[in-house]
N, C-alpha and C positions, 0 to 999 in steps of 0.2 A: 504494500500500500504506500502511496505517495502522500505525505502530509506537508502542508505548506502554510505558514503564518503569513497571510496577505495583509493583515493589520495586527496591531498588538493584541486585539481582542476578537479577531476573526481568523478562523482556522479552516482551511480547505482540505478535504479528504478525497482522494481519487482511488477507487477500488480497482482491483485487478480484473473484475468481471465487467466487460463492456466499457471500461474506462469511465464508469458511472461516478458522479460527483455528489458530495454532501458537504454542507458548510455549517460551521458552528459560530454563533455570536455569543460571547461570554460576558457576563455581568454579575459580579458578587456571588460567585459560586453557582449561578444559574446559567443554563445554556438554551439558546434558541437554535434549532436545527432546521435547515432548509434542505429538503429531500433526504433520502434514507438508503442510498446505495442499492446494488442489484443482487448481492450474493450474501448468504448467511455468514460465511467466513469473514468477508470484508466488514460486514456490519458488526460482528462481534469484536473484531480488532478495533474498529472505530469506537465502539462503546467502552472498551477497556481504556483506550487512550483518553477519552473524555473524562472518565471517572478517576483514573489513576494518575495521569500526567497533567491534565488540566484542572483536576480537583473540582469538577462541576457536575451538576445533575441536569439532565435534559427535561425541561418543564414544558416546552412548546415545540411543535413540529409544524412547519408550513410545507405543503406539498405543491410543487409546481404543476403536477398532473398525476393522475392515479394509474400508473402503469407499473408492472412488476419489477422492471429494471430500476425502480427508484423507491421501492417499498420494503426492502429486506430488514431494515432496522426497526420498523414500527413496533414489532412485538417485543422488542428489548426495553421499551420505555413505557411500561403499563400505566404509570401515573401521569404521563404527559398528555396535554391537550394536543389534538391533531386537527389542523385546519386545512380544508380543501374546498374547492368550488362546489356548488350544489349539484353540478352535473358529473361528479366524479364517477358515478356508477356507469354512465354511458361510456366513458373512456375505458374503464376496467373491463367491461364486457365486450368491447370492440377488439380486444387483443387477439391476434391470430395464434400466438404461441402459448396462450393460457393453459395451464395444466390442472388436474385435480389437486396436486400438491400445493399449487398457488392458492387455490380456493380454500384449502384446509388451513393455510397460514394467513388468510386475509384478515386485515384489521381495518375496520371502518373509521372514518374521521369522527371526532367528537363534536366538531364545529364545522358548519358549512356556511358559505356566504355567497352573495351575488354582488356585482358591481365592484366596489373597491373599499378599502379602509386604510387608515394610517394609525401607527402606534409607535411608541418609544421603547427602545431596548438599550438600556445603558446610555451611552453618548450618541446613539444612532437613531435617527428618525427614519422609519421604513414605511413605504407605501406598497400595499399589495393590491393588484388590480387584475380583473379578468381580461385575458388576451387570447380569445379562441383562434386557433390556427390549425396546427397539426391535430389537436384534440379539442373537443368542446369544452373541457374543464380547465384548459391551460390558463395559468396565471403567471404574472411576472412580479418581481419584487425590486423596487427602485430604492437605492440607498444614496441619495445625492451627496451627503457630506463626505463620502469617500469615493465618489465618482464611479459607482458600482451598480450594475444591473444584473439580476438573475432572470434568465429567460426560459429555463426548462429546455424542452426539445423544439423550440421555435426554429432553432438552427442546429446544424450538425457541423461544427467547425465553420468553414467558410462556405458551406452548402446548406441545403435543407432537405428533409425527408418528407416525401409526399404522403406515404401511408394511405389512409382511407379518406383523406381530406381532399379539397380542391386546391389547385395551385394558386388561384386568385385569393382564396381565404388565407392561405399561408403567407402569401406576399403582403397582404394587408396587415397581418399580425406583426410581421417583421418591420413593416413601415412604421407602425405605431411605436415600436421600440426604438427604431432609428431616430425618430423625432426627439427622443429624450436626450440624445447626444452624450451618452455616458462613454467614458474612456476605457473602462474595464468591464468586460462581460463574462459572466459565469453561466454557461449553458448547462444542459443535463449531463454532458459527457466531455471528455478531453482535458479541460483545464481552463485557466484564466486566458481570455482572448482580448485582443484590442478592439476598440469601438468600431473599427472599419468592417468587422465581420458581418454586420447587418447589411451594409451596402454590397459586400461580396456575395452574400447568400442570395440577395435579390437579383444580382447580376447573374448568378448561377441559374436561378429559376427562369429568368427571361431568355437567356441564351439556350438553355435546354429546351424550352418551349418552342422557340423558333426552329431549332433543328428537328424536333419531333414533328411539328406541324408540316414542315417541308417533306419529311419522310413519309407521312401519311398520304401525300399527294402523288407519291412515286411508286413504282413497282418494288416488290420485295421489302415492304415497309418494315416488317418486324426485324429483318436482318439489318437494315439501315439503322434502326433505333438501337439495336444491341451494339452497334459499332460506334455509337456516340461516346467519345472519350470525355472523362471528367475534365481533362486539361482544356478542352474546347469550350468549357462553360465557366472557367475561372479566370481571374486576371493573370497576366503572364508572369507576375512576380510571386505567385502562390504555388508552392509545390504540395500537392495533396498528400495527406497522410494515408496509411493503410486503412484506418478507420473510416475516413471520408470516402475512399475508394470502394469499400465494402457497401456503404449505404448508397452510393451512386449506382452500383449494380442493382441494388434492391429497388431503387427508383425506376430503373429501366424495366424491371420485372413488373412493377405496378403500372407503369405507363402502358405496356403492352396488354396487360390483363384488363385494365379499365379503359383503354383507348383514350387516355388523357392527351390533351393538346390537339385533339382531332378537329376542333372547331375554331373558326375565325371569330375571336371575341374582341377584336381590335376596334370595332365600330363603337362610337360614343353612345352611351346609354342616357335616356331621359328618365327621370324619376317622377312618378305620379303620386302626389300626396293626397291622403284622404281629406275630405271636406266635412 
């Protein structure tokens, strides 16, 4: 496990499973946890470090979304309050790889919300807000005083994962985060990233969409789509990681399966408002 103190009172944990992240905010022996890692072994290691090395007790957990690769540690903090968006169950049930073992270890949130809320934890003012994109229950956490944004799986490194959502919905979610102009981003996986990743991820989606749409108009569309390289969708100065490459290949699978980007959505839309 990789452990990094990104502030004197903020500790980031990156597990070995899926490079999943969890972050702890410390204040007077109490800990606020954002997300909860993907694997039991990683979760137990984190729990021991918080209790033995940081001398803290997890009292509150905020979930950026309710998928198994972020839920492993929830059962280790039975007295903690767990906060999630009210549509958390829609996300949990939508998972392709959900198993009976996952269901047996499922821990429901103790508090759900809609919209947004703000609160103070030690010296930090945090804003938690609904930001549906890849999942319906996705939330983000903005921490302006340390130029930090938690965005869950809105992005995957410098890319984005399509999953069961629509590319336009994902792009809108990333755009909302981008407008906050934070310099440090903590997504659901990989590690602390620079603020530019939101622009890079949107560029990835747009370039991918253009290439796929063109492929749909030509012969052997599926073969052409599978040949779309991640490098063709990223800025030239970004060298994709193996993790990003894996999810790019998954994107191509989802695109073919769901015929994404098969329609011309470039025409301007008019909105009819109820009277």
